[in-house]
C-alpha atoms as a printed R data frame, in Angstrom:
    type eleno elety resid chain resno       x       y       z
1   ATOM     1    CA   UNK     A     1   7.803 -14.081 -14.980
2   ATOM     2    CA   UNK     A     2   6.187 -14.255 -11.702
3   ATOM     3    CA   UNK     A     3   5.676 -12.910  -8.839
4   ATOM     4    CA   UNK     A     4   6.093 -13.478  -5.267
5   ATOM     5    CA   UNK     A     5   6.406 -12.525  -2.115
6   ATOM     6    CA   UNK     A     6   9.114 -12.241   0.853
7   ATOM     7    CA   UNK     A     7   8.481 -11.411   4.595
8   ATOM     8    CA   UNK     A     8  11.234  -8.848   5.603
9   ATOM     9    CA   UNK     A     9  12.141  -6.657   9.080
10  ATOM    10    CA   UNK     A    10   8.957  -4.945   9.516
11  ATOM    11    CA   UNK     A    11  10.110  -1.382   9.776
12  ATOM    12    CA   UNK     A    12  12.545  -2.017   6.893
13  ATOM    13    CA   UNK     A    13   9.969  -2.560   4.099
14  ATOM    14    CA   UNK     A    14  11.037  -0.638   1.358
15  ATOM    15    CA   UNK     A    15  14.656  -0.164   1.833
16  ATOM    16    CA   UNK     A    16  14.750  -3.964   1.319
17  ATOM    17    CA   UNK     A    17  12.552  -2.958  -1.464
18  ATOM    18    CA   UNK     A    18  15.142  -0.358  -2.992
19  ATOM    19    CA   UNK     A    19  18.424  -3.089  -2.290
20  ATOM    20    CA   UNK     A    20  16.423  -4.974  -4.537
21  ATOM    21    CA   UNK     A    21  15.720  -3.135  -7.171
22  ATOM    22    CA   UNK     A    22  20.142  -1.876  -7.378
23  ATOM    23    CA   UNK     A    23  20.296  -5.793  -7.507
24  ATOM    24    CA   UNK     A    24  18.216  -5.561 -10.831
25  ATOM    25    CA   UNK     A    25  14.742  -7.057  -9.089
26  ATOM    26    CA   UNK     A    26  11.468  -5.421  -9.439
27  ATOM    27    CA   UNK     A    27  10.594  -4.655  -6.091
28  ATOM    28    CA   UNK     A    28   7.666  -3.018  -4.823
29  ATOM    29    CA   UNK     A    29   6.398  -2.643  -1.005
30  ATOM    30    CA   UNK     A    30   3.197  -0.069  -1.698
31  ATOM    31    CA   UNK     A    31   3.312   2.806   0.793
32  ATOM    32    CA   UNK     A    32   0.231   5.948   1.385
33  ATOM    33    CA   UNK     A    33   0.128   9.167   2.621
34  ATOM    34    CA   UNK     A    34  -2.045   8.587   4.950
35  ATOM    35    CA   UNK     A    35  -4.437  10.959   7.195
36  ATOM    36    CA   UNK     A    36  -3.767  11.184  11.160
37  ATOM    37    CA   UNK     A    37  -4.891  13.063  13.983
38  ATOM    38    CA   UNK     A    38  -2.757  14.342  16.638
39  ATOM    39    CA   UNK     A    39  -2.435  17.568  17.798
40  ATOM    40    CA   UNK     A    40  -5.783  19.192  17.426
41  ATOM    41    CA   UNK     A    41  -5.801  19.087  13.918
42  ATOM    42    CA   UNK     A    42  -4.551  16.879  10.695
43  ATOM    43    CA   UNK     A    43  -1.351  16.377   9.302
44  ATOM    44    CA   UNK     A    44  -0.051  13.190   6.928
45  ATOM    45    CA   UNK     A    45   2.446  10.648   8.097
46  ATOM    46    CA   UNK     A    46   3.555   8.200   5.097
47  ATOM    47    CA   UNK     A    47   2.521   4.252   6.241
48  ATOM    48    CA   UNK     A    48   3.164   1.116   3.964
49  ATOM    49    CA   UNK     A    49   0.533  -0.499   3.063
50  ATOM    50    CA   UNK     A    50   1.612  -4.379   3.938
51  ATOM    51    CA   UNK     A    51   3.826  -4.484   6.820
52  ATOM    52    CA   UNK     A    52   7.021  -7.102   7.068
53  ATOM    53    CA   UNK     A    53   6.473  -7.843   2.677
54  ATOM    54    CA   UNK     A    54   7.651  -6.542   0.017
55  ATOM    55    CA   UNK     A    55   6.388  -7.790  -3.381
56  ATOM    56    CA   UNK     A    56   9.216  -8.829  -5.629
57  ATOM    57    CA   UNK     A    57   8.846  -9.790  -9.669
58  ATOM    58    CA   UNK     A    58  11.498 -12.352 -10.631
59  ATOM    59    CA   UNK     A    59  12.798 -15.392 -12.663
60  ATOM    60    CA   UNK     A    60  13.258 -17.721  -9.662
61  ATOM    61    CA   UNK     A    61  16.172 -19.999  -9.310
62  ATOM    62    CA   UNK     A    62  18.843 -20.655  -7.502
63  ATOM    63    CA   UNK     A    63  21.534 -17.477  -7.492
64  ATOM    64    CA   UNK     A    64  18.145 -15.280  -7.714
65  ATOM    65    CA   UNK     A    65  17.256 -17.291  -4.661
66  ATOM    66    CA   UNK     A    66  20.626 -16.713  -2.515
67  ATOM    67    CA   UNK     A    67  21.254 -13.250  -3.878
68  ATOM    68    CA   UNK     A    68  17.558 -12.671  -2.122
69  ATOM    69    CA   UNK     A    69  18.731 -14.680   1.218
70  ATOM    70    CA   UNK     A    70  22.255 -12.807   0.749
71  ATOM    71    CA   UNK     A    71  20.950  -9.267   1.655
72  ATOM    72    CA   UNK     A    72  20.086  -7.949   5.083
73  ATOM    73    CA   UNK     A    73  16.198  -7.855   7.012
74  ATOM    74    CA   UNK     A    74  14.975 -10.555   4.338
75  ATOM    75    CA   UNK     A    75  13.377 -13.619   6.752
76  ATOM    76    CA   UNK     A    76  11.358 -15.882   4.054
77  ATOM    77    CA   UNK     A    77  10.067 -16.588   0.214
78  ATOM    78    CA   UNK     A    78   6.356 -17.451   1.010
79  ATOM    79    CA   UNK     A    79   5.362 -20.034  -0.458
80  ATOM    80    CA   UNK     A    80   3.148 -19.950  -3.827
81  ATOM    81    CA   UNK     A    81   3.481 -16.897  -6.489
82  ATOM    82    CA   UNK     A    82   1.093 -13.813  -7.201
83  ATOM    83    CA   UNK     A    83  -2.160 -14.544  -9.130
84  ATOM    84    CA   UNK     A    84  -2.928 -12.430 -12.082
85  ATOM    85    CA   UNK     A    85  -4.679 -10.223 -10.556
86  ATOM    86    CA   UNK     A    86  -3.315 -10.175  -7.553
87  ATOM    87    CA   UNK     A    87  -0.486  -8.607  -8.989
88  ATOM    88    CA   UNK     A    88  -2.459  -6.593 -10.669
89  ATOM    89    CA   UNK     A    89  -3.757  -5.263  -6.964
90  ATOM    90    CA   UNK     A    90   0.020  -4.692  -6.315
91  ATOM    91    CA   UNK     A    91   0.673  -2.382  -9.344
92  ATOM    92    CA   UNK     A    92  -2.322   0.242  -8.411
93  ATOM    93    CA   UNK     A    93  -0.856   0.036  -5.025
94  ATOM    94    CA   UNK     A    94   2.360   0.953  -6.075
95  ATOM    95    CA   UNK     A    95   1.315   3.985  -6.991
96  ATOM    96    CA   UNK     A    96   3.043   5.759  -9.545
97  ATOM    97    CA   UNK     A    97   7.086   6.135 -10.334
98  ATOM    98    CA   UNK     A    98   6.712   3.908  -6.600
99  ATOM    99    CA   UNK     A    99   5.346   7.581  -4.855
100 ATOM   100    CA   UNK     A   100   3.277   6.756  -1.002
101 ATOM   101    CA   UNK     A   101  -0.750   7.633  -2.183
102 ATOM   102    CA   UNK     A   102  -2.605   9.481  -1.685
103 ATOM   103    CA   UNK     A   103  -6.617   9.355   0.549
104 ATOM   104    CA   UNK     A   104  -9.306   9.148  -1.708
105 ATOM   105    CA   UNK     A   105 -11.327  11.881  -1.845
106 ATOM   106    CA   UNK     A   106 -15.085  10.563  -1.133
107 ATOM   107    CA   UNK     A   107 -18.521  12.962  -0.339
108 ATOM   108    CA   UNK     A   108 -20.965  12.121   1.838
109 ATOM   109    CA   UNK     A   109 -24.308  11.496   0.484
110 ATOM   110    CA   UNK     A   110 -27.860  10.096   1.504
111 ATOM   111    CA   UNK     A   111 -25.632   9.483   5.147
112 ATOM   112    CA   UNK     A   112 -23.477   7.302   2.952
113 ATOM   113    CA   UNK     A   113 -19.162   7.730   1.890
114 ATOM   114    CA   UNK     A   114 -19.031   7.782  -1.757
115 ATOM   115    CA   UNK     A   115 -15.489   7.923  -3.629
116 ATOM   116    CA   UNK     A   116 -15.262  10.801  -5.756
117 ATOM   117    CA   UNK     A   117 -10.880  10.321  -7.335
118 ATOM   118    CA   UNK     A   118  -8.228   8.461  -6.420
119 ATOM   119    CA   UNK     A   119  -7.466   4.638  -5.623
120 ATOM   120    CA   UNK     A   120 -10.389   3.556  -4.458
121 ATOM   121    CA   UNK     A   121 -11.963   4.263  -7.293
122 ATOM   122    CA   UNK     A   122 -10.059   1.383  -8.516
123 ATOM   123    CA   UNK     A   123 -11.287  -0.613  -5.548
124 ATOM   124    CA   UNK     A   124 -14.955  -0.332  -5.102
125 ATOM   125    CA   UNK     A   125 -16.201  -3.524  -5.054
126 ATOM   126    CA   UNK     A   126 -13.984  -4.657  -3.000
127 ATOM   127    CA   UNK     A   127 -14.286  -1.541  -0.197
128 ATOM   128    CA   UNK     A   128 -15.807  -2.945   3.512
129 ATOM   129    CA   UNK     A   129 -15.975   0.444   5.540
130 ATOM   130    CA   UNK     A   130 -15.502   3.335   4.869
131 ATOM   131    CA   UNK     A   131 -14.806   4.802   8.891
132 ATOM   132    CA   UNK     A   132 -15.300   9.080   8.216
133 ATOM   133    CA   UNK     A   133 -14.158   9.823  12.347
134 ATOM   134    CA   UNK     A   134 -10.911   8.288  11.296
135 ATOM   135    CA   UNK     A   135 -10.856   8.998   7.935
136 ATOM   136    CA   UNK     A   136  -9.545   5.266   6.287
137 ATOM   137    CA   UNK     A   137 -11.749   2.271   3.945
138 ATOM   138    CA   UNK     A   138 -11.027  -0.724   4.385
139 ATOM   139    CA   UNK     A   139 -10.423  -2.783   1.302
140 ATOM   140    CA   UNK     A   140 -10.253  -6.380   1.157
141 ATOM   141    CA   UNK     A   141  -7.198  -7.958  -1.259
142 ATOM   142    CA   UNK     A   142  -6.238 -11.723  -1.495
143 ATOM   143    CA   UNK     A   143  -2.258 -12.171  -1.586
144 ATOM   144    CA   UNK     A   144  -1.293 -15.941  -2.122
145 ATOM   145    CA   UNK     A   145  -4.605 -17.281  -2.037
146 ATOM   146    CA   UNK     A   146  -5.125 -15.708   1.543
147 ATOM   147    CA   UNK     A   147  -8.122 -12.764   2.491
148 ATOM   148    CA   UNK     A   148  -5.906  -9.346   3.944
149 ATOM   149    CA   UNK     A   149  -7.622  -6.091   4.619
150 ATOM   150    CA   UNK     A   150  -6.064  -2.955   4.090
151 ATOM   151    CA   UNK     A   151  -5.942   0.538   5.701
152 ATOM   152    CA   UNK     A   152  -6.248   3.336   2.952
153 ATOM   153    CA   UNK     A   153  -6.764   6.990   3.461
154 ATOM   154    CA   UNK     A   154  -9.290   8.939   2.352
155 ATOM   155    CA   UNK     A   155 -10.177  12.955   2.973
156 ATOM   156    CA   UNK     A   156 -13.284  15.037   2.390
157 ATOM   157    CA   UNK     A   157 -13.749  17.909   0.039
158 ATOM   158    CA   UNK     A   158 -13.695  20.856   2.720
159 ATOM   159    CA   UNK     A   159 -10.078  19.906   3.508
160 ATOM   160    CA   UNK     A   160  -7.534  21.700   1.894
161 ATOM   161    CA   UNK     A   161  -3.632  20.918   1.370
162 ATOM   162    CA   UNK     A   162  -1.098  23.549   2.150
163 ATOM   163    CA   UNK     A   163   2.224  23.777   1.843
164 ATOM   164    CA   UNK     A   164   3.363  22.354   4.761
165 ATOM   165    CA   UNK     A   165   1.365  19.301   4.189
166 ATOM   166    CA   UNK     A   166  -1.086  19.713   7.134
167 ATOM   167    CA   UNK     A   167  -5.119  19.504   6.142
168 ATOM   168    CA   UNK     A   168  -7.816  20.921   8.217
169 ATOM   169    CA   UNK     A   169 -10.191  19.721   9.981
170 ATOM   170    CA   UNK     A   170 -13.855  19.914   8.252
């Protein structure tokens, strides 16, 4: 079966992916637990990696098309399908059992940030830039043949997680 991309109402990606799964489709809306700096401290917030889009594996036929279109918040099915490599990227970014991705551990060496552990290990050759101050890495992927930049969170070795999900600023 092929992978398709559906445009959905922004903010409803995970809910629509869940409805599609309830209907028996394999649907994904990759998310991450992204580091954010608020109130003078680092914390985490869940973000959708591809706002406004859900990835769907299905057999394309009239019945599935109309079941899909009957879901509130689904805008349209984009033209084309994901290539095998693009589908593998989406599967990697969807994490284990649909859980949000954790920030990748990086360390500074010779004035550069190096990936130590996490999802960015799978995308080393696709990293465009890493921003230590904002705790972000940007990778470039293609989706249906179109280039897209995706932000992923990073964390530094001196940051330790506490039970509240807060991280100490190092």
